[in-house]
C-alpha positions as a printed Julia matrix, in Angstrom:
168×3 Matrix{Float64}:
  -2.3   -102.13   67.04
  -3.74  -103.11   70.73
  -6.34  -106.37   70.7
  -8.59  -107.56   73.43
 -10.17  -110.44   74.2
 -13.9   -111.2    72.52
 -15.03  -113.32   74.85
 -14.03  -111.08   78.03
 -16.24  -113.2    80.42
 -13.56  -115.46   80.09
 -10.59  -113.45   80.67
  -8.37  -114.23   84.01
  -7.87  -111.06   85.19
  -6.16  -112.21   88.57
  -2.45  -112.63   88.71
  -2.63  -115.36   90.9
  -4.83  -117.29   89.46
  -2.56  -116.83   86.21
   0.55  -118.1    87.68
  -1.15  -121.1    88.84
  -1.31  -121.88   85.28
   1.92  -121.63   85.02
   3.23  -123.41   88.12
   1.11  -125.76   87.43
   1.66  -126.82   83.35
   3.81  -129.65   82.69
   5.34  -127.73   79.51
   5.18  -124.49   77.82
   5.0   -123.66   73.86
   7.74  -121.18   72.36
   7.1   -118.97   69.25
  10.19  -118.28   67.79
  11.54  -115.92   65.28
  14.84  -115.48   63.03
  15.67  -114.23   59.78
  11.57  -113.99   59.27
  11.18  -117.7    59.79
   8.8   -118.61   62.7
   9.43  -121.47   64.65
   7.93  -123.58   67.43
   8.8   -125.38   70.45
   7.18  -127.05   73.37
   9.57  -127.49   76.66
   9.15  -128.44   79.66
   9.03  -125.88   82.36
   8.86  -124.21   85.92
   7.29  -121.02   86.82
   9.03  -118.99   89.41
   6.63  -116.18   90.84
   9.42  -114.58   92.62
  11.75  -114.01   89.72
   8.74  -113.78   87.72
   9.86  -115.85   84.91
  10.01  -119.65   83.71
  13.04  -121.62   83.61
  14.26  -125.03   81.04
  17.09  -126.6    80.24
  17.88  -127.89   77.0
  21.74  -128.91   75.64
  24.06  -126.66   74.3
  22.84  -126.98   70.74
  20.0   -126.94   68.72
  18.03  -125.39   66.46
  15.73  -123.6    69.54
  19.16  -122.6    70.71
  19.72  -120.83   67.33
  16.63  -119.09   67.07
  16.55  -117.88   71.11
  20.38  -116.27   70.68
  19.81  -114.52   67.21
  16.02  -113.34   68.55
  15.54  -113.41   72.3
  12.13  -112.23   72.31
   9.73  -114.85   72.75
   5.45  -115.42   72.74
   4.2   -118.59   74.55
   1.7   -120.55   75.95
   0.76  -122.87   78.96
  -2.2   -124.9    79.33
  -4.05  -126.69   81.68
  -6.47  -129.55   80.26
  -8.92  -130.87   81.42
 -10.96  -132.47   78.41
 -14.28  -132.78   76.97
 -17.12  -132.8    78.96
 -19.37  -135.21   77.32
 -22.69  -134.3    75.89
 -22.22  -130.19   76.61
 -20.48  -129.56   73.28
 -17.58  -128.11   75.8
 -14.33  -128.29   76.35
 -12.01  -127.51   80.27
  -9.35  -125.12   80.15
  -7.21  -122.67   81.45
  -4.52  -121.05   79.19
  -1.84  -118.41   79.89
   0.09  -116.51   76.78
   3.04  -114.67   77.81
   5.17  -112.37   75.98
   9.02  -112.39   77.54
  12.42  -112.38   76.83
  15.01  -115.3    76.71
  18.04  -115.02   79.17
  21.03  -118.55   79.76
  22.43  -118.63   83.02
  26.76  -118.06   82.9
  27.96  -119.68   85.78
  27.9   -123.07   87.25
  26.32  -121.63   90.35
  23.57  -119.62   88.59
  22.81  -123.1    86.69
  22.83  -125.12   89.97
  20.74  -123.04   92.29
  17.86  -123.18   88.85
  18.09  -126.6    88.53
  17.76  -127.26   92.71
  14.72  -124.6    91.79
  13.5   -126.89   88.78
  13.68  -130.62   90.39
  12.02  -129.08   93.57
   9.24  -128.3    90.89
   8.93  -131.15   89.61
   9.56  -133.41   92.47
   6.31  -131.19   93.41
   4.08  -131.82   90.47
   5.39  -134.99   89.71
   4.88  -136.32   93.05
   2.74  -134.05   94.94
   5.25  -133.39   97.4
   5.13  -130.07   99.99
   8.26  -130.13  101.42
  10.6   -131.16   98.82
  14.6   -129.51  100.02
  15.8   -128.77   96.74
  19.38  -128.88   98.88
  19.13  -133.14   98.8
  18.08  -132.98   94.79
  20.21  -135.36   92.25
  21.59  -132.56   90.46
  24.29  -132.76   88.19
  28.07  -132.38   88.55
  29.91  -129.14   88.04
  31.24  -130.69   84.81
  27.49  -131.95   83.78
  26.12  -128.46   84.49
  28.83  -127.01   82.48
  27.74  -129.26   79.37
  23.94  -128.0    79.79
  22.28  -124.52   78.73
  19.94  -123.14   81.33
  17.65  -120.4    80.47
  14.84  -118.08   81.89
  11.97  -116.22   79.98
  11.55  -113.34   81.88
   7.69  -112.41   81.99
   7.31  -108.39   80.33
   3.13  -109.75   80.21
   0.75  -112.62   80.82
  -2.83  -113.19   79.41
  -5.23  -115.43   80.81
  -8.71  -117.37   79.56
 -10.27  -119.82   81.3
 -13.54  -121.85   79.92
 -16.78  -122.11   81.35
 -17.08  -124.96   84.39
 -13.31  -125.41   84.71
 -12.42  -125.65   88.7
  -8.75  -124.62   89.56
């Protein structure tokens, strides 16, 4: 069944704008499903526009990984929340909903490449650095990377919505 956004005047239509939301959001929330049971989890996220995917890292075991391995199809959301506007009964936000498929990095080299990318992105988000050299990142040793799960959500669909008055 096809659905459409009720408030088309609030739709984000430009992919670059949706990518801005994905880049600036600190977390994404994922809807997962396994054996007809839902599970919701929020993750620190790092969007790579060249690969059109969202990267994450975590421990080697846990509920979210059990769900992701059983069913790699996910639906997720990233939100930029600028807060409530006093006296206007309005909340400033931009949100991107996405569909994707979880894939896991297998090699230490691929894990290192993704972790370097994530480190550089985090530095930009938190510290506002423009020219972070990912090769100077304090990345874990090969042994630690072998003990870390590094994955990506390869995106297949994006939709976005923005409130009246929101500024990027």
